[in-house]
Structure formats: C-alpha cells, structure tokens
PyMOL CGO cylinders between C-alpha atoms (Angstrom):
from pymol import cmd
from pymol.cgo import CYLINDER

trace = [
    CYLINDER, 107.96, 88.44, 131.30, 105.39, 85.68, 131.45, 0.3, 1, 1, 1, 1, 1, 1,
    CYLINDER, 105.39, 85.68, 131.45, 103.04, 87.88, 133.13, 0.3, 1, 1, 1, 1, 1, 1,
    CYLINDER, 103.04, 87.88, 133.13, 103.17, 90.57, 130.50, 0.3, 1, 1, 1, 1, 1, 1,
    CYLINDER, 103.17, 90.57, 130.50, 102.81, 88.08, 127.77, 0.3, 1, 1, 1, 1, 1, 1,
    CYLINDER, 102.81, 88.08, 127.77, 99.65, 86.59, 129.63, 0.3, 1, 1, 1, 1, 1, 1,
    CYLINDER, 99.65, 86.59, 129.63, 98.38, 89.98, 130.11, 0.3, 1, 1, 1, 1, 1, 1,
    CYLINDER, 98.38, 89.98, 130.11, 98.74, 90.63, 126.23, 0.3, 1, 1, 1, 1, 1, 1,
    CYLINDER, 98.74, 90.63, 126.23, 97.03, 87.46, 125.20, 0.3, 1, 1, 1, 1, 1, 1,
    CYLINDER, 97.03, 87.46, 125.20, 94.01, 88.27, 127.28, 0.3, 1, 1, 1, 1, 1, 1,
    CYLINDER, 94.01, 88.27, 127.28, 93.93, 91.86, 126.09, 0.3, 1, 1, 1, 1, 1, 1,
    CYLINDER, 93.93, 91.86, 126.09, 93.98, 90.35, 122.40, 0.3, 1, 1, 1, 1, 1, 1,
    CYLINDER, 93.98, 90.35, 122.40, 91.13, 87.88, 123.56, 0.3, 1, 1, 1, 1, 1, 1,
    CYLINDER, 91.13, 87.88, 123.56, 88.98, 90.76, 124.84, 0.3, 1, 1, 1, 1, 1, 1,
    CYLINDER, 88.98, 90.76, 124.84, 89.51, 92.98, 121.82, 0.3, 1, 1, 1, 1, 1, 1,
    CYLINDER, 89.51, 92.98, 121.82, 88.53, 90.14, 119.63, 0.3, 1, 1, 1, 1, 1, 1,
    CYLINDER, 88.53, 90.14, 119.63, 85.39, 89.35, 121.72, 0.3, 1, 1, 1, 1, 1, 1,
    CYLINDER, 85.39, 89.35, 121.72, 84.57, 93.03, 121.36, 0.3, 1, 1, 1, 1, 1, 1,
    CYLINDER, 84.57, 93.03, 121.36, 84.99, 92.86, 117.54, 0.3, 1, 1, 1, 1, 1, 1,
    CYLINDER, 84.99, 92.86, 117.54, 82.79, 89.58, 117.46, 0.3, 1, 1, 1, 1, 1, 1,
    CYLINDER, 82.79, 89.58, 117.46, 80.04, 91.30, 119.43, 0.3, 1, 1, 1, 1, 1, 1,
    CYLINDER, 80.04, 91.30, 119.43, 80.01, 94.32, 117.23, 0.3, 1, 1, 1, 1, 1, 1,
    CYLINDER, 80.01, 94.32, 117.23, 79.66, 91.95, 113.96, 0.3, 1, 1, 1, 1, 1, 1,
    CYLINDER, 79.66, 91.95, 113.96, 76.84, 90.01, 115.40, 0.3, 1, 1, 1, 1, 1, 1,
    CYLINDER, 76.84, 90.01, 115.40, 79.06, 86.91, 115.79, 0.3, 1, 1, 1, 1, 1, 1,
    CYLINDER, 79.06, 86.91, 115.79, 80.51, 84.65, 118.61, 0.3, 1, 1, 1, 1, 1, 1,
    CYLINDER, 80.51, 84.65, 118.61, 83.81, 84.42, 120.26, 0.3, 1, 1, 1, 1, 1, 1,
    CYLINDER, 83.81, 84.42, 120.26, 85.80, 81.76, 121.96, 0.3, 1, 1, 1, 1, 1, 1,
    CYLINDER, 85.80, 81.76, 121.96, 89.30, 82.32, 123.46, 0.3, 1, 1, 1, 1, 1, 1,
    CYLINDER, 89.30, 82.32, 123.46, 90.08, 78.70, 122.85, 0.3, 1, 1, 1, 1, 1, 1,
    CYLINDER, 90.08, 78.70, 122.85, 89.28, 76.57, 119.91, 0.3, 1, 1, 1, 1, 1, 1,
    CYLINDER, 89.28, 76.57, 119.91, 85.78, 74.79, 120.23, 0.3, 1, 1, 1, 1, 1, 1,
    CYLINDER, 85.78, 74.79, 120.23, 85.74, 73.45, 116.75, 0.3, 1, 1, 1, 1, 1, 1,
    CYLINDER, 85.74, 73.45, 116.75, 89.25, 71.74, 116.61, 0.3, 1, 1, 1, 1, 1, 1,
    CYLINDER, 89.25, 71.74, 116.61, 90.16, 73.92, 113.56, 0.3, 1, 1, 1, 1, 1, 1,
    CYLINDER, 90.16, 73.92, 113.56, 93.82, 72.30, 113.05, 0.3, 1, 1, 1, 1, 1, 1,
    CYLINDER, 93.82, 72.30, 113.05, 92.01, 68.80, 112.49, 0.3, 1, 1, 1, 1, 1, 1,
    CYLINDER, 92.01, 68.80, 112.49, 88.82, 70.07, 110.88, 0.3, 1, 1, 1, 1, 1, 1,
    CYLINDER, 88.82, 70.07, 110.88, 90.94, 71.72, 108.04, 0.3, 1, 1, 1, 1, 1, 1,
    CYLINDER, 90.94, 71.72, 108.04, 93.71, 69.17, 107.59, 0.3, 1, 1, 1, 1, 1, 1,
    CYLINDER, 93.71, 69.17, 107.59, 93.62, 69.32, 103.97, 0.3, 1, 1, 1, 1, 1, 1,
    CYLINDER, 93.62, 69.32, 103.97, 94.99, 72.81, 103.80, 0.3, 1, 1, 1, 1, 1, 1,
    CYLINDER, 94.99, 72.81, 103.80, 98.59, 73.60, 103.52, 0.3, 1, 1, 1, 1, 1, 1,
    CYLINDER, 98.59, 73.60, 103.52, 98.74, 75.97, 106.41, 0.3, 1, 1, 1, 1, 1, 1,
    CYLINDER, 98.74, 75.97, 106.41, 97.04, 73.46, 108.82, 0.3, 1, 1, 1, 1, 1, 1,
    CYLINDER, 97.04, 73.46, 108.82, 99.42, 70.68, 107.77, 0.3, 1, 1, 1, 1, 1, 1,
    CYLINDER, 99.42, 70.68, 107.77, 102.82, 72.54, 108.20, 0.3, 1, 1, 1, 1, 1, 1,
    CYLINDER, 102.82, 72.54, 108.20, 105.14, 72.00, 111.33, 0.3, 1, 1, 1, 1, 1, 1,
    CYLINDER, 105.14, 72.00, 111.33, 104.01, 70.78, 114.71, 0.3, 1, 1, 1, 1, 1, 1,
    CYLINDER, 104.01, 70.78, 114.71, 102.38, 72.08, 117.94, 0.3, 1, 1, 1, 1, 1, 1,
    CYLINDER, 102.38, 72.08, 117.94, 99.60, 74.11, 116.26, 0.3, 1, 1, 1, 1, 1, 1,
    CYLINDER, 99.60, 74.11, 116.26, 97.32, 75.91, 118.11, 0.3, 1, 1, 1, 1, 1, 1,
    CYLINDER, 97.32, 75.91, 118.11, 94.09, 77.96, 117.18, 0.3, 1, 1, 1, 1, 1, 1,
    CYLINDER, 94.09, 77.96, 117.18, 92.63, 80.63, 119.64, 0.3, 1, 1, 1, 1, 1, 1,
    CYLINDER, 92.63, 80.63, 119.64, 90.74, 83.71, 119.90, 0.3, 1, 1, 1, 1, 1, 1,
    CYLINDER, 90.74, 83.71, 119.90, 88.09, 82.34, 117.47, 0.3, 1, 1, 1, 1, 1, 1,
    CYLINDER, 88.09, 82.34, 117.47, 85.32, 84.79, 116.07, 0.3, 1, 1, 1, 1, 1, 1,
    CYLINDER, 85.32, 84.79, 116.07, 82.64, 82.46, 114.42, 0.3, 1, 1, 1, 1, 1, 1,
    CYLINDER, 82.64, 82.46, 114.42, 79.27, 82.69, 112.99, 0.3, 1, 1, 1, 1, 1, 1,
    CYLINDER, 79.27, 82.69, 112.99, 77.66, 84.44, 109.93, 0.3, 1, 1, 1, 1, 1, 1,
    CYLINDER, 77.66, 84.44, 109.93, 78.58, 87.55, 108.39, 0.3, 1, 1, 1, 1, 1, 1,
    CYLINDER, 78.58, 87.55, 108.39, 76.32, 88.76, 105.53, 0.3, 1, 1, 1, 1, 1, 1,
    CYLINDER, 76.32, 88.76, 105.53, 75.03, 85.31, 104.98, 0.3, 1, 1, 1, 1, 1, 1,
    CYLINDER, 75.03, 85.31, 104.98, 78.51, 83.54, 104.96, 0.3, 1, 1, 1, 1, 1, 1,
    CYLINDER, 78.51, 83.54, 104.96, 79.50, 81.19, 107.78, 0.3, 1, 1, 1, 1, 1, 1,
    CYLINDER, 79.50, 81.19, 107.78, 82.84, 82.19, 108.86, 0.3, 1, 1, 1, 1, 1, 1,
    CYLINDER, 82.84, 82.19, 108.86, 85.58, 81.24, 111.37, 0.3, 1, 1, 1, 1, 1, 1,
    CYLINDER, 85.58, 81.24, 111.37, 88.46, 83.95, 111.97, 0.3, 1, 1, 1, 1, 1, 1,
    CYLINDER, 88.46, 83.95, 111.97, 91.27, 82.98, 114.29, 0.3, 1, 1, 1, 1, 1, 1,
    CYLINDER, 91.27, 82.98, 114.29, 94.72, 83.33, 115.29, 0.3, 1, 1, 1, 1, 1, 1,
    CYLINDER, 94.72, 83.33, 115.29, 96.86, 80.24, 114.33, 0.3, 1, 1, 1, 1, 1, 1,
    CYLINDER, 96.86, 80.24, 114.33, 100.33, 79.38, 115.07, 0.3, 1, 1, 1, 1, 1, 1,
    CYLINDER, 100.33, 79.38, 115.07, 102.58, 76.38, 114.90, 0.3, 1, 1, 1, 1, 1, 1,
    CYLINDER, 102.58, 76.38, 114.90, 106.25, 75.35, 115.28, 0.3, 1, 1, 1, 1, 1, 1,
    CYLINDER, 106.25, 75.35, 115.28, 108.61, 74.70, 112.34, 0.3, 1, 1, 1, 1, 1, 1,
    CYLINDER, 108.61, 74.70, 112.34, 112.04, 72.76, 113.10, 0.3, 1, 1, 1, 1, 1, 1,
    CYLINDER, 112.04, 72.76, 113.10, 113.28, 71.34, 116.39, 0.3, 1, 1, 1, 1, 1, 1,
    CYLINDER, 113.28, 71.34, 116.39, 115.61, 72.12, 119.20, 0.3, 1, 1, 1, 1, 1, 1,
    CYLINDER, 115.61, 72.12, 119.20, 117.59, 75.39, 118.63, 0.3, 1, 1, 1, 1, 1, 1,
    CYLINDER, 117.59, 75.39, 118.63, 116.19, 75.51, 115.04, 0.3, 1, 1, 1, 1, 1, 1,
    CYLINDER, 116.19, 75.51, 115.04, 112.59, 75.82, 116.16, 0.3, 1, 1, 1, 1, 1, 1,
    CYLINDER, 112.59, 75.82, 116.16, 110.75, 78.75, 114.98, 0.3, 1, 1, 1, 1, 1, 1,
    CYLINDER, 110.75, 78.75, 114.98, 107.09, 80.02, 115.75, 0.3, 1, 1, 1, 1, 1, 1,
    CYLINDER, 107.09, 80.02, 115.75, 105.14, 80.91, 112.99, 0.3, 1, 1, 1, 1, 1, 1,
    CYLINDER, 105.14, 80.91, 112.99, 101.97, 82.96, 113.57, 0.3, 1, 1, 1, 1, 1, 1,
    CYLINDER, 101.97, 82.96, 113.57, 99.21, 83.69, 111.16, 0.3, 1, 1, 1, 1, 1, 1,
    CYLINDER, 99.21, 83.69, 111.16, 95.61, 85.31, 111.19, 0.3, 1, 1, 1, 1, 1, 1,
    CYLINDER, 95.61, 85.31, 111.19, 93.13, 83.20, 109.39, 0.3, 1, 1, 1, 1, 1, 1,
    CYLINDER, 93.13, 83.20, 109.39, 89.69, 83.25, 108.09, 0.3, 1, 1, 1, 1, 1, 1,
    CYLINDER, 89.69, 83.25, 108.09, 87.92, 80.33, 106.68, 0.3, 1, 1, 1, 1, 1, 1,
    CYLINDER, 87.92, 80.33, 106.68, 84.60, 80.40, 104.96, 0.3, 1, 1, 1, 1, 1, 1,
    CYLINDER, 84.60, 80.40, 104.96, 82.76, 77.09, 104.61, 0.3, 1, 1, 1, 1, 1, 1,
    CYLINDER, 82.76, 77.09, 104.61, 80.45, 77.80, 101.55, 0.3, 1, 1, 1, 1, 1, 1,
    CYLINDER, 80.45, 77.80, 101.55, 78.06, 75.91, 99.29, 0.3, 1, 1, 1, 1, 1, 1,
    CYLINDER, 78.06, 75.91, 99.29, 79.84, 76.95, 96.15, 0.3, 1, 1, 1, 1, 1, 1,
    CYLINDER, 79.84, 76.95, 96.15, 81.42, 74.30, 93.75, 0.3, 1, 1, 1, 1, 1, 1,
    CYLINDER, 81.42, 74.30, 93.75, 84.75, 75.63, 93.36, 0.3, 1, 1, 1, 1, 1, 1,
    CYLINDER, 84.75, 75.63, 93.36, 88.07, 73.86, 91.88, 0.3, 1, 1, 1, 1, 1, 1,
    CYLINDER, 88.07, 73.86, 91.88, 90.72, 73.24, 94.34, 0.3, 1, 1, 1, 1, 1, 1,
    CYLINDER, 90.72, 73.24, 94.34, 93.46, 76.44, 94.27, 0.3, 1, 1, 1, 1, 1, 1,
    CYLINDER, 93.46, 76.44, 94.27, 96.44, 77.20, 96.40, 0.3, 1, 1, 1, 1, 1, 1,
    CYLINDER, 96.44, 77.20, 96.40, 98.03, 80.67, 96.07, 0.3, 1, 1, 1, 1, 1, 1,
    CYLINDER, 98.03, 80.67, 96.07, 100.95, 81.46, 98.15, 0.3, 1, 1, 1, 1, 1, 1,
    CYLINDER, 100.95, 81.46, 98.15, 101.85, 85.13, 98.31, 0.3, 1, 1, 1, 1, 1, 1,
    CYLINDER, 101.85, 85.13, 98.31, 105.28, 85.85, 97.47, 0.3, 1, 1, 1, 1, 1, 1,
    CYLINDER, 105.28, 85.85, 97.47, 105.65, 88.46, 100.37, 0.3, 1, 1, 1, 1, 1, 1,
    CYLINDER, 105.65, 88.46, 100.37, 105.25, 85.49, 102.62, 0.3, 1, 1, 1, 1, 1, 1,
    CYLINDER, 105.25, 85.49, 102.62, 108.34, 83.81, 101.17, 0.3, 1, 1, 1, 1, 1, 1,
    CYLINDER, 108.34, 83.81, 101.17, 109.87, 83.60, 104.74, 0.3, 1, 1, 1, 1, 1, 1,
    CYLINDER, 109.87, 83.60, 104.74, 107.50, 81.23, 106.04, 0.3, 1, 1, 1, 1, 1, 1,
    CYLINDER, 107.50, 81.23, 106.04, 106.77, 79.26, 102.92, 0.3, 1, 1, 1, 1, 1, 1,
    CYLINDER, 106.77, 79.26, 102.92, 105.95, 75.50, 103.66, 0.3, 1, 1, 1, 1, 1, 1,
    CYLINDER, 105.95, 75.50, 103.66, 108.12, 72.88, 101.77, 0.3, 1, 1, 1, 1, 1, 1,
    CYLINDER, 108.12, 72.88, 101.77, 104.91, 71.76, 99.67, 0.3, 1, 1, 1, 1, 1, 1,
    CYLINDER, 104.91, 71.76, 99.67, 104.79, 75.31, 98.23, 0.3, 1, 1, 1, 1, 1, 1,
    CYLINDER, 104.79, 75.31, 98.23, 108.31, 75.58, 96.74, 0.3, 1, 1, 1, 1, 1, 1,
    CYLINDER, 108.31, 75.58, 96.74, 107.51, 74.36, 93.39, 0.3, 1, 1, 1, 1, 1, 1,
    CYLINDER, 107.51, 74.36, 93.39, 104.77, 76.60, 91.72, 0.3, 1, 1, 1, 1, 1, 1,
    CYLINDER, 104.77, 76.60, 91.72, 103.11, 76.06, 88.58, 0.3, 1, 1, 1, 1, 1, 1,
    CYLINDER, 103.11, 76.06, 88.58, 102.51, 79.69, 87.63, 0.3, 1, 1, 1, 1, 1, 1,
    CYLINDER, 102.51, 79.69, 87.63, 102.46, 82.99, 89.05, 0.3, 1, 1, 1, 1, 1, 1,
    CYLINDER, 102.46, 82.99, 89.05, 99.57, 85.79, 89.13, 0.3, 1, 1, 1, 1, 1, 1,
    CYLINDER, 99.57, 85.79, 89.13, 100.86, 88.90, 90.37, 0.3, 1, 1, 1, 1, 1, 1,
    CYLINDER, 100.86, 88.90, 90.37, 102.03, 88.64, 93.96, 0.3, 1, 1, 1, 1, 1, 1,
    CYLINDER, 102.03, 88.64, 93.96, 100.67, 85.04, 94.03, 0.3, 1, 1, 1, 1, 1, 1,
    CYLINDER, 100.67, 85.04, 94.03, 102.75, 81.87, 93.20, 0.3, 1, 1, 1, 1, 1, 1,
    CYLINDER, 102.75, 81.87, 93.20, 99.97, 79.35, 92.29, 0.3, 1, 1, 1, 1, 1, 1,
    CYLINDER, 99.97, 79.35, 92.29, 100.54, 75.97, 93.19, 0.3, 1, 1, 1, 1, 1, 1,
    CYLINDER, 100.54, 75.97, 93.19, 97.52, 74.25, 92.12, 0.3, 1, 1, 1, 1, 1, 1,
    CYLINDER, 97.52, 74.25, 92.12, 94.39, 75.06, 89.90, 0.3, 1, 1, 1, 1, 1, 1,
    CYLINDER, 94.39, 75.06, 89.90, 96.32, 77.57, 87.53, 0.3, 1, 1, 1, 1, 1, 1,
    CYLINDER, 96.32, 77.57, 87.53, 93.37, 77.32, 85.04, 0.3, 1, 1, 1, 1, 1, 1,
    CYLINDER, 93.37, 77.32, 85.04, 91.07, 78.92, 87.69, 0.3, 1, 1, 1, 1, 1, 1,
    CYLINDER, 91.07, 78.92, 87.69, 93.31, 81.01, 89.91, 0.3, 1, 1, 1, 1, 1, 1,
    CYLINDER, 93.31, 81.01, 89.91, 92.69, 84.24, 88.34, 0.3, 1, 1, 1, 1, 1, 1,
    CYLINDER, 92.69, 84.24, 88.34, 89.14, 84.05, 89.65, 0.3, 1, 1, 1, 1, 1, 1,
    CYLINDER, 89.14, 84.05, 89.65, 90.11, 84.08, 93.21, 0.3, 1, 1, 1, 1, 1, 1,
    CYLINDER, 90.11, 84.08, 93.21, 92.99, 86.51, 92.54, 0.3, 1, 1, 1, 1, 1, 1,
    CYLINDER, 92.99, 86.51, 92.54, 90.25, 89.02, 91.15, 0.3, 1, 1, 1, 1, 1, 1,
    CYLINDER, 90.25, 89.02, 91.15, 87.83, 88.12, 93.83, 0.3, 1, 1, 1, 1, 1, 1,
    CYLINDER, 87.83, 88.12, 93.83, 90.49, 88.79, 96.71, 0.3, 1, 1, 1, 1, 1, 1,
    CYLINDER, 90.49, 88.79, 96.71, 92.55, 91.41, 94.91, 0.3, 1, 1, 1, 1, 1, 1,
    CYLINDER, 92.55, 91.41, 94.91, 92.34, 93.70, 97.98, 0.3, 1, 1, 1, 1, 1, 1,
    CYLINDER, 92.34, 93.70, 97.98, 94.63, 91.41, 99.84, 0.3, 1, 1, 1, 1, 1, 1,
    CYLINDER, 94.63, 91.41, 99.84, 97.22, 91.22, 96.99, 0.3, 1, 1, 1, 1, 1, 1,
    CYLINDER, 97.22, 91.22, 96.99, 99.72, 93.68, 98.75, 0.3, 1, 1, 1, 1, 1, 1,
    CYLINDER, 99.72, 93.68, 98.75, 99.57, 91.90, 102.03, 0.3, 1, 1, 1, 1, 1, 1,
    CYLINDER, 99.57, 91.90, 102.03, 101.30, 88.63, 102.63, 0.3, 1, 1, 1, 1, 1, 1,
    CYLINDER, 101.30, 88.63, 102.63, 97.90, 86.79, 102.44, 0.3, 1, 1, 1, 1, 1, 1,
    CYLINDER, 97.90, 86.79, 102.44, 97.84, 83.25, 100.95, 0.3, 1, 1, 1, 1, 1, 1,
    CYLINDER, 97.84, 83.25, 100.95, 94.64, 81.89, 99.46, 0.3, 1, 1, 1, 1, 1, 1,
    CYLINDER, 94.64, 81.89, 99.46, 93.53, 78.18, 99.33, 0.3, 1, 1, 1, 1, 1, 1,
    CYLINDER, 93.53, 78.18, 99.33, 90.43, 76.60, 98.19, 0.3, 1, 1, 1, 1, 1, 1,
    CYLINDER, 90.43, 76.60, 98.19, 89.87, 73.22, 99.21, 0.3, 1, 1, 1, 1, 1, 1,
    CYLINDER, 89.87, 73.22, 99.21, 86.37, 71.29, 98.60, 0.3, 1, 1, 1, 1, 1, 1,
    CYLINDER, 86.37, 71.29, 98.60, 83.92, 73.99, 99.61, 0.3, 1, 1, 1, 1, 1, 1,
    CYLINDER, 83.92, 73.99, 99.61, 86.06, 75.78, 102.01, 0.3, 1, 1, 1, 1, 1, 1,
    CYLINDER, 86.06, 75.78, 102.01, 88.15, 79.12, 101.28, 0.3, 1, 1, 1, 1, 1, 1,
    CYLINDER, 88.15, 79.12, 101.28, 90.79, 80.08, 103.44, 0.3, 1, 1, 1, 1, 1, 1,
    CYLINDER, 90.79, 80.08, 103.44, 92.76, 83.13, 103.72, 0.3, 1, 1, 1, 1, 1, 1,
    CYLINDER, 92.76, 83.13, 103.72, 95.78, 83.36, 106.00, 0.3, 1, 1, 1, 1, 1, 1,
    CYLINDER, 95.78, 83.36, 106.00, 97.82, 86.34, 106.69, 0.3, 1, 1, 1, 1, 1, 1,
    CYLINDER, 97.82, 86.34, 106.69, 101.66, 86.01, 107.87, 0.3, 1, 1, 1, 1, 1, 1,
    CYLINDER, 101.66, 86.01, 107.87, 101.30, 89.77, 109.16, 0.3, 1, 1, 1, 1, 1, 1,
    CYLINDER, 101.30, 89.77, 109.16, 99.03, 88.79, 112.16, 0.3, 1, 1, 1, 1, 1, 1,
    CYLINDER, 99.03, 88.79, 112.16, 95.94, 91.45, 111.95, 0.3, 1, 1, 1, 1, 1, 1,
    CYLINDER, 95.94, 91.45, 111.95, 95.26, 93.47, 115.02, 0.3, 1, 1, 1, 1, 1, 1,
    CYLINDER, 95.26, 93.47, 115.02, 91.52, 92.80, 116.21, 0.3, 1, 1, 1, 1, 1, 1,
    CYLINDER, 91.52, 92.80, 116.21, 90.36, 96.13, 114.49, 0.3, 1, 1, 1, 1, 1, 1,
    CYLINDER, 90.36, 96.13, 114.49, 92.05, 94.92, 111.24, 0.3, 1, 1, 1, 1, 1, 1,
    CYLINDER, 92.05, 94.92, 111.24, 90.63, 91.37, 111.82, 0.3, 1, 1, 1, 1, 1, 1,
    CYLINDER, 90.63, 91.37, 111.82, 87.04, 92.87, 111.36, 0.3, 1, 1, 1, 1, 1, 1,
    CYLINDER, 87.04, 92.87, 111.36, 88.10, 94.78, 108.12, 0.3, 1, 1, 1, 1, 1, 1,
    CYLINDER, 88.10, 94.78, 108.12, 89.67, 91.61, 106.89, 0.3, 1, 1, 1, 1, 1, 1,
    CYLINDER, 89.67, 91.61, 106.89, 86.35, 89.66, 107.52, 0.3, 1, 1, 1, 1, 1, 1,
    CYLINDER, 86.35, 89.66, 107.52, 84.37, 92.26, 105.45, 0.3, 1, 1, 1, 1, 1, 1,
    CYLINDER, 84.37, 92.26, 105.45, 86.72, 92.02, 102.77, 0.3, 1, 1, 1, 1, 1, 1,
    CYLINDER, 86.72, 92.02, 102.77, 86.75, 88.28, 102.72, 0.3, 1, 1, 1, 1, 1, 1,
    CYLINDER, 86.75, 88.28, 102.72, 82.79, 88.56, 102.49, 0.3, 1, 1, 1, 1, 1, 1,
    CYLINDER, 82.79, 88.56, 102.49, 83.02, 90.83, 99.68, 0.3, 1, 1, 1, 1, 1, 1,
    CYLINDER, 83.02, 90.83, 99.68, 85.43, 88.35, 97.91, 0.3, 1, 1, 1, 1, 1, 1,
    CYLINDER, 85.43, 88.35, 97.91, 83.22, 85.63, 98.54, 0.3, 1, 1, 1, 1, 1, 1,
    CYLINDER, 83.22, 85.63, 98.54, 80.44, 87.57, 96.85, 0.3, 1, 1, 1, 1, 1, 1,
    CYLINDER, 80.44, 87.57, 96.85, 82.52, 88.08, 93.97, 0.3, 1, 1, 1, 1, 1, 1,
    CYLINDER, 82.52, 88.08, 93.97, 83.63, 84.34, 93.94, 0.3, 1, 1, 1, 1, 1, 1,
    CYLINDER, 83.63, 84.34, 93.94, 79.71, 83.49, 94.02, 0.3, 1, 1, 1, 1, 1, 1,
    CYLINDER, 79.71, 83.49, 94.02, 79.08, 85.86, 90.99, 0.3, 1, 1, 1, 1, 1, 1,
    CYLINDER, 79.08, 85.86, 90.99, 81.95, 84.30, 88.90, 0.3, 1, 1, 1, 1, 1, 1,
    CYLINDER, 81.95, 84.30, 88.90, 80.72, 80.57, 90.10, 0.3, 1, 1, 1, 1, 1, 1,
    CYLINDER, 80.72, 80.57, 90.10, 77.05, 81.54, 88.49, 0.3, 1, 1, 1, 1, 1, 1,
    CYLINDER, 77.05, 81.54, 88.49, 78.45, 83.09, 85.47, 0.3, 1, 1, 1, 1, 1, 1,
    CYLINDER, 78.45, 83.09, 85.47, 80.88, 80.38, 84.75, 0.3, 1, 1, 1, 1, 1, 1,
]
cmd.load_cgo(trace, "trace")
C-alpha cells in the first residue's frame, strides 16, 4: 500500500513537472518558498495543522507571477483527524485590490470555522469579507463558479483553491483560466 502511494505521488510530480515545462514555468516537487508561511493571511493556510505544499509549479504565465501547488492539512486530532487536500493557485500582483473572501458553497464539507458567518452571497460563493467589491472577482473568475473553488484576495495576492484536486492536465487549464480572470481584474481595477 505505501509503495503504491509513493509511486502515485512520484507519477503526479512527474506529470506536474511536464505541465510546468510545457507552460514555460518551473517545477519543484517540494516547497521551495515556504508557501504555508508566505501566505499566512489566507483562510486556507490558517486552517488546521500539519500543512504541506508540494508539486509547486511557479514562474510567469502571460506576464503574471504565479505559484500553483498541491496543498494539504489536517483538521481535528486523534480518531477525528481528517486530511483535507486542495489544488491552489496564487498570483502575486501589482494590483491594488480590496480584501475579499469568497467561499464556494460546493466546498461546504471543508468549510473552515472562520468562514461560517457569511455577510452575503453571490451565486455559489458565500462572501465573508469585501461584499462591496466581491462582484468584481465573481465576474472575473466566473469560469470557476460551478466548481468547489474558493477565492481570496489579500493585499496584492489572489488565491484560488479547489477542494477537488485538479489532475495535472486540469492544473494547466486552471492556470490559464486564472490568468484570464486576472486580466479581467486588471481591467476592472483600471476602470474603477
């Protein structure tokens, strides 16, 4: 069983490395950026314990600096301990955007305690902060609305995290859709 798990992890890492190469980005099987510490202001990276980031695809895509990675953490302790897995894409931008936290209702099973009191709702997203601005990222990332993808803008960083871990080929598609959404965010910030 453990041998098969190790093989599966190596196979996923190999596929992610190939995707990174095809996209002109870089890859690291381990976390060279301390991503769990770097993005400490995000709800996802503050949830649970024993956080792990791996299979990191990083670099520039269409001018945007991105980090895409597999992220996991444990919630609970002892026999009530559960492992949560996400696929995450973070863009460090030069945009001045209000802080926003939108949790997709399709990810209710994994909802962190801090997210349980929304101030509003936009389609599938429960809005926790930034209700006055949330319609802008909701439109920009509308392609993700039917998936369990959560969106958070914190300072100048934008994080999308999917409770359904993307397969490596889906990661490439999600990166492209994220870049397109970031372009829409840029246009909205320049118009507003």
